[in-house]
N, CA, C and O atoms as CSV, one atom per row, in Angstrom:
chain,resi,resn,atom,element,x,y,z
A,1,MET,N,N,145.806,67.162,-237.022
A,1,MET,CA,C,144.649,66.478,-236.458
A,1,MET,C,C,144.075,67.250,-235.271
A,1,MET,O,O,142.860,67.405,-235.153
A,2,PHE,N,N,144.956,67.730,-234.396
A,2,PHE,CA,C,144.524,68.471,-233.216
A,2,PHE,C,C,143.807,69.763,-233.630
A,2,PHE,O,O,142.798,70.134,-233.031
A,3,LYS,N,N,144.330,70.441,-234.652
A,3,LYS,CA,C,143.714,71.669,-235.165
A,3,LYS,C,C,142.317,71.368,-235.710
A,3,LYS,O,O,141.386,72.140,-235.477
A,4,PHE,N,N,142.165,70.296,-236.405
A,4,PHE,CA,C,140.862,69.908,-236.964
A,4,PHE,C,C,139.837,69.704,-235.840
A,4,PHE,O,O,138.699,70.162,-235.947
A,5,VAL,N,N,140.227,69.039,-234.797
A,5,VAL,CA,C,139.330,68.774,-233.665
A,5,VAL,C,C,138.930,70.093,-232.989
A,5,VAL,O,O,137.764,70.298,-232.652
A,6,LEU,N,N,139.907,70.979,-232.799
A,6,LEU,CA,C,139.611,72.266,-232.179
A,6,LEU,C,C,138.687,73.106,-233.059
A,6,LEU,O,O,137.753,73.735,-232.560
A,7,ASP,N,N,138.945,73.117,-234.360
A,7,ASP,CA,C,138.087,73.867,-235.285
A,7,ASP,C,C,136.652,73.336,-235.247
A,7,ASP,O,O,135.688,74.102,-235.232
A,8,TYR,N,N,136.541,72.040,-235.233
A,8,TYR,CA,C,135.217,71.419,-235.178
A,8,TYR,C,C,134.496,71.809,-233.884
A,8,TYR,O,O,133.311,72.142,-233.903
A,9,LYS,N,N,135.211,71.765,-232.779
A,9,LYS,CA,C,134.614,72.093,-231.480
A,9,LYS,C,C,134.198,73.568,-231.441
A,9,LYS,O,O,133.138,73.896,-230.908
A,10,ILE,N,N,135.013,74.444,-231.992
A,10,ILE,CA,C,134.688,75.870,-232.037
A,10,ILE,C,C,133.426,76.095,-232.868
A,10,ILE,O,O,132.539,76.841,-232.454
A,11,LYS,N,N,133.341,75.467,-234.016
A,11,LYS,CA,C,132.154,75.609,-234.866
A,11,LYS,C,C,130.909,75.087,-234.155
A,11,LYS,O,O,129.834,75.680,-234.248
A,12,GLU,N,N,131.064,73.992,-233.457
A,12,GLU,CA,C,129.945,73.404,-232.720
A,12,GLU,C,C,129.461,74.359,-231.620
A,12,GLU,O,O,128.259,74.549,-231.438
A,13,LEU,N,N,130.398,74.947,-230.903
A,13,LEU,CA,C,130.036,75.888,-229.839
A,13,LEU,C,C,129.374,77.145,-230.403
A,13,LEU,O,O,128.438,77.678,-229.808
A,14,LYS,N,N,129.861,77.614,-231.549
A,14,LYS,CA,C,129.256,78.784,-232.185
A,14,LYS,C,C,127.819,78.498,-232.594
A,14,LYS,O,O,126.950,79.359,-232.462
A,15,ARG,N,N,127.566,77.295,-233.088
A,15,ARG,CA,C,126.196,76.917,-233.469
A,15,ARG,C,C,125.280,76.907,-232.246
A,15,ARG,O,O,124.097,77.230,-232.354
A,16,GLU,N,N,125.812,76.544,-231.109
A,16,GLU,CA,C,125.009,76.539,-229.884
A,16,GLU,C,C,124.740,77.959,-229.386
A,16,GLU,O,O,123.673,78.237,-228.839
A,17,VAL,N,N,125.706,78.852,-229.575
A,17,VAL,CA,C,125.603,80.206,-229.055
A,17,VAL,C,C,124.687,81.075,-229.912
A,17,VAL,O,O,123.975,81.923,-229.373
A,18,GLU,N,N,124.687,80.890,-231.208
A,18,GLU,CA,C,123.927,81.757,-232.111
A,18,GLU,C,C,122.441,81.853,-231.761
A,18,GLU,O,O,121.917,82.965,-231.697
A,19,PRO,N,N,121.740,80.745,-231.532
A,19,PRO,CA,C,120.312,80.879,-231.173
A,19,PRO,C,C,120.116,81.629,-229.857
A,19,PRO,O,O,119.157,82.384,-229.703
A,20,ARG,N,N,121.021,81.419,-228.922
A,20,ARG,CA,C,120.906,82.117,-227.641
A,20,ARG,C,C,121.138,83.605,-227.817
A,20,ARG,O,O,120.468,84.417,-227.180
A,21,ALA,N,N,122.076,83.970,-228.670
A,21,ALA,CA,C,122.340,85.382,-228.930
A,21,ALA,C,C,121.115,86.044,-229.547
A,21,ALA,O,O,120.774,87.173,-229.196
A,22,ALA,N,N,120.462,85.355,-230.454
A,22,ALA,CA,C,119.239,85.893,-231.072
A,22,ALA,C,C,118.130,86.027,-230.025
A,22,ALA,O,O,117.388,87.010,-230.017
A,23,GLU,N,N,118.029,85.045,-229.157
A,23,GLU,CA,C,117.015,85.083,-228.097
A,23,GLU,C,C,117.295,86.243,-227.136
A,23,GLU,O,O,116.368,86.934,-226.715
A,24,ILE,N,N,118.543,86.453,-226.797
A,24,ILE,CA,C,118.916,87.561,-225.914
A,24,ILE,C,C,118.573,88.894,-226.571
A,24,ILE,O,O,118.048,89.793,-225.914
A,25,GLU,N,N,118.862,89.025,-227.845
A,25,GLU,CA,C,118.552,90.263,-228.571
A,25,GLU,C,C,117.046,90.513,-228.579
A,25,GLU,O,O,116.599,91.647,-228.401
A,26,GLU,N,N,116.274,89.464,-228.784
A,26,GLU,CA,C,114.812,89.591,-228.778
A,26,GLU,C,C,114.324,90.005,-227.397
A,26,GLU,O,O,113.413,90.826,-227.283
A,27,MET,N,N,114.916,89.450,-226.353
A,27,MET,CA,C,114.535,89.813,-224.988
A,27,MET,C,C,114.886,91.273,-224.690
A,27,MET,O,O,114.141,91.961,-223.992
A,28,LYS,N,N,116.005,91.740,-225.212
A,28,LYS,CA,C,116.379,93.146,-225.021
A,28,LYS,C,C,115.344,94.061,-225.671
A,28,LYS,O,O,114.950,95.072,-225.090
A,29,LYS,N,N,114.907,93.705,-226.873
A,29,LYS,CA,C,113.891,94.504,-227.558
A,29,LYS,C,C,112.591,94.509,-226.763
A,29,LYS,O,O,111.946,95.549,-226.626
A,30,GLU,N,N,112.211,93.358,-226.245
A,30,GLU,CA,C,110.988,93.244,-225.444
A,30,GLU,C,C,111.101,94.080,-224.166
A,30,GLU,O,O,110.133,94.712,-223.746
A,31,THR,N,N,112.273,94.079,-223.560
A,31,THR,CA,C,112.500,94.868,-222.353
A,31,THR,C,C,112.350,96.359,-222.651
A,31,THR,O,O,111.745,97.089,-221.866
A,32,VAL,N,N,112.889,96.807,-223.762
A,32,VAL,CA,C,112.758,98.213,-224.156
A,32,VAL,C,C,111.289,98.559,-224.385
A,32,VAL,O,O,110.824,99.616,-223.959
A,33,ARG,N,N,110.560,97.666,-225.058
A,33,ARG,CA,C,109.140,97.903,-225.325
A,33,ARG,C,C,108.336,97.984,-224.018
A,33,ARG,O,O,107.495,98.868,-223.851
A,34,ILE,N,N,108.603,97.068,-223.113
A,34,ILE,CA,C,107.886,97.054,-221.836
A,34,ILE,C,C,108.250,98.289,-221.008
A,34,ILE,O,O,107.389,98.866,-220.343
A,35,ASP,N,N,109.511,98.692,-221.047
A,35,ASP,CA,C,109.951,99.875,-220.304
A,35,ASP,C,C,109.237,101.123,-220.821
A,35,ASP,O,O,108.823,101.973,-220.033
A,36,LYS,N,N,109.092,101.235,-222.137
A,36,LYS,CA,C,108.383,102.384,-222.716
A,36,LYS,C,C,106.919,102.377,-222.277
A,36,LYS,O,O,106.359,103.416,-221.927
A,37,LYS,N,N,106.312,101.199,-222.302
A,37,LYS,CA,C,104.915,101.091,-221.881
A,37,LYS,C,C,104.772,101.479,-220.405
A,37,LYS,O,O,103.816,102.158,-220.030
A,38,LEU,N,N,105.712,101.052,-219.579
A,38,LEU,CA,C,105.686,101.396,-218.158
A,38,LEU,C,C,105.793,102.906,-217.965
A,38,LEU,O,O,105.075,103.480,-217.145
A,39,LYS,N,N,106.677,103.546,-218.709
A,39,LYS,CA,C,106.811,105.004,-218.612
A,39,LYS,C,C,105.519,105.697,-219.036
A,39,LYS,O,O,105.087,106.657,-218.399
A,40,ASP,N,N,104.906,105.210,-220.110
A,40,ASP,CA,C,103.640,105.785,-220.572
A,40,ASP,C,C,102.552,105.621,-219.508
A,40,ASP,O,O,101.787,106.549,-219.244
A,41,LEU,N,N,102.493,104.448,-218.908
A,41,LEU,CA,C,101.467,104.203,-217.882
A,41,LEU,C,C,101.725,105.035,-216.626
A,41,LEU,O,O,100.782,105.482,-215.972
A,42,ASN,N,N,102.986,105.242,-216.291
A,42,ASN,CA,C,103.309,106.107,-215.152
A,42,ASN,C,C,102.861,107.540,-215.416
A,42,ASN,O,O,102.362,108.218,-214.517
A,43,LEU,N,N,103.040,107.992,-216.647
A,43,LEU,CA,C,102.590,109.335,-217.007
A,43,LEU,C,C,101.073,109.446,-216.881
A,43,LEU,O,O,100.562,110.424,-216.333
A,44,VAL,N,N,100.359,108.453,-217.383
A,44,VAL,CA,C,98.895,108.447,-217.272
A,44,VAL,C,C,98.480,108.409,-215.805
A,44,VAL,O,O,97.559,109.118,-215.398
A,45,ASN,N,N,99.150,107.593,-215.022
A,45,ASN,CA,C,98.834,107.477,-213.599
A,45,ASN,C,C,99.041,108.816,-212.884
A,45,ASN,O,O,98.203,109.236,-212.086
A,46,ASN,N,N,100.157,109.477,-213.175
A,46,ASN,CA,C,100.413,110.773,-212.548
A,46,ASN,C,C,99.376,111.811,-212.960
A,46,ASN,O,O,98.959,112.634,-212.145
A,47,THR,N,N,98.964,111.773,-214.214
A,47,THR,CA,C,97.928,112.686,-214.696
A,47,THR,C,C,96.612,112.426,-213.972
A,47,THR,O,O,95.916,113.363,-213.582
A,48,LEU,N,N,96.278,111.163,-213.795
A,48,LEU,CA,C,95.037,110.820,-213.086
A,48,LEU,C,C,95.095,111.241,-211.617
A,48,LEU,O,O,94.090,111.671,-211.051
A,49,ILE,N,N,96.251,111.118,-211.014
A,49,ILE,CA,C,96.405,111.547,-209.614
A,49,ILE,C,C,96.134,113.043,-209.498
A,49,ILE,O,O,95.438,113.485,-208.584
A,50,ILE,N,N,96.686,113.815,-210.423
A,50,ILE,CA,C,96.455,115.262,-210.422
A,50,ILE,C,C,94.975,115.559,-210.621
A,50,ILE,O,O,94.410,116.414,-209.939
A,51,PHE,N,N,94.355,114.856,-211.549
A,51,PHE,CA,C,92.934,115.056,-211.831
A,51,PHE,C,C,92.080,114.751,-210.598
A,51,PHE,O,O,91.167,115.509,-210.274
A,52,VAL,N,N,92.371,113.660,-209.921
A,52,VAL,CA,C,91.611,113.279,-208.721
A,52,VAL,C,C,91.820,114.325,-207.621
A,52,VAL,O,O,90.875,114.686,-206.920
A,53,ASP,N,N,93.045,114.804,-207.472
A,53,ASP,CA,C,93.309,115.849,-206.474
A,53,ASP,C,C,92.504,117.111,-206.774
A,53,ASP,O,O,91.960,117.736,-205.865
A,54,GLN,N,N,92.432,117.480,-208.043
A,54,GLN,CA,C,91.650,118.654,-208.426
A,54,GLN,C,C,90.171,118.447,-208.130
A,54,GLN,O,O,89.491,119.358,-207.658
A,55,LEU,N,N,89.681,117.257,-208.407
A,55,LEU,CA,C,88.267,116.962,-208.112
A,55,LEU,C,C,88.000,116.986,-206.611
A,55,LEU,O,O,86.952,117.463,-206.175
A,56,ASP,N,N,88.937,116.478,-205.824
A,56,ASP,CA,C,88.785,116.527,-204.363
A,56,ASP,C,C,88.716,117.964,-203.871
A,56,ASP,O,O,87.895,118.300,-203.016
A,57,GLU,N,N,89.578,118.805,-204.412
A,57,GLU,CA,C,89.570,120.210,-204.023
A,57,GLU,C,C,88.244,120.877,-204.419
A,57,GLU,O,O,87.666,121.642,-203.648
A,58,LYS,N,N,87.788,120.576,-205.608
A,58,LYS,CA,C,86.525,121.143,-206.081
A,58,LYS,C,C,85.365,120.685,-205.197
A,58,LYS,O,O,84.487,121.476,-204.851
A,59,GLN,N,N,85.370,119.399,-204.837
A,59,GLN,CA,C,84.322,118.868,-203.974
A,59,GLN,C,C,84.356,119.551,-202.608
A,59,GLN,O,O,83.311,119.905,-202.061
A,60,SER,N,N,85.538,119.731,-202.068
A,60,SER,CA,C,85.665,120.388,-200.764
A,60,SER,C,C,85.140,121.823,-200.836
A,60,SER,O,O,84.420,122.287,-199.952
A,61,HIS,N,N,85.515,122.493,-201.892
A,61,HIS,CA,C,85.050,123.874,-202.072
A,61,HIS,C,C,83.531,123.923,-202.182
A,61,HIS,O,O,82.890,124.789,-201.586
A,62,MET,N,N,82.958,123.003,-202.938
A,62,MET,CA,C,81.497,122.977,-203.102
A,62,MET,C,C,80.809,122.658,-201.777
A,62,MET,O,O,79.745,123.205,-201.485
A,63,GLN,N,N,81.405,121.782,-200.976
A,63,GLN,CA,C,80.821,121.468,-199.663
A,63,GLN,C,C,80.872,122.692,-198.755
A,63,GLN,O,O,79.930,122.956,-198.007
A,64,GLU,N,N,81.963,123.432,-198.822
A,64,GLU,CA,C,82.070,124.653,-198.024
A,64,GLU,C,C,81.007,125.672,-198.443
A,64,GLU,O,O,80.371,126.312,-197.606
A,65,MET,N,N,80.835,125.802,-199.746
A,65,MET,CA,C,79.843,126.743,-200.251
A,65,MET,C,C,78.439,126.325,-199.829
A,65,MET,O,O,77.617,127.171,-199.476
A,66,THR,N,N,78.163,125.030,-199.863
A,66,THR,CA,C,76.865,124.510,-199.449
A,66,THR,C,C,76.637,124.785,-197.959
A,66,THR,O,O,75.536,125.169,-197.563
A,67,GLN,N,N,77.650,124.596,-197.149
A,67,GLN,CA,C,77.533,124.844,-195.698
A,67,GLN,C,C,77.278,126.324,-195.421
A,67,GLN,O,O,76.512,126.660,-194.518
A,68,LYS,N,N,77.895,127.188,-196.169
A,68,LYS,CA,C,77.704,128.635,-195.969
A,68,LYS,C,C,76.295,129.062,-196.307
A,68,LYS,O,O,75.751,129.969,-195.677
A,69,LYS,N,N,75.693,128.416,-197.303
A,69,LYS,CA,C,74.345,128.770,-197.713
A,69,LYS,C,C,73.293,128.271,-196.719
A,69,LYS,O,O,72.195,128.822,-196.637
A,70,LEU,N,N,73.637,127.231,-195.970
A,70,LEU,CA,C,72.677,126.695,-195.000
A,70,LEU,C,C,72.751,127.553,-193.791
A,70,LEU,O,O,72.036,127.312,-192.818
């Protein structure tokens, strides 16, 4: 009788855990997806920073050239 009660309780607990395990697995996948997107956006951001720096340098150079001509 005691074994039957324990078996029943174990099965009941497993039924409760299974949906949570699936939810955790789904959250892990979502975390990986978001992490990849973050890395991609960081790469784009760094590229844009370099581009803006190059434009600033070009603008400064053009201003210097304009001042020399005046």
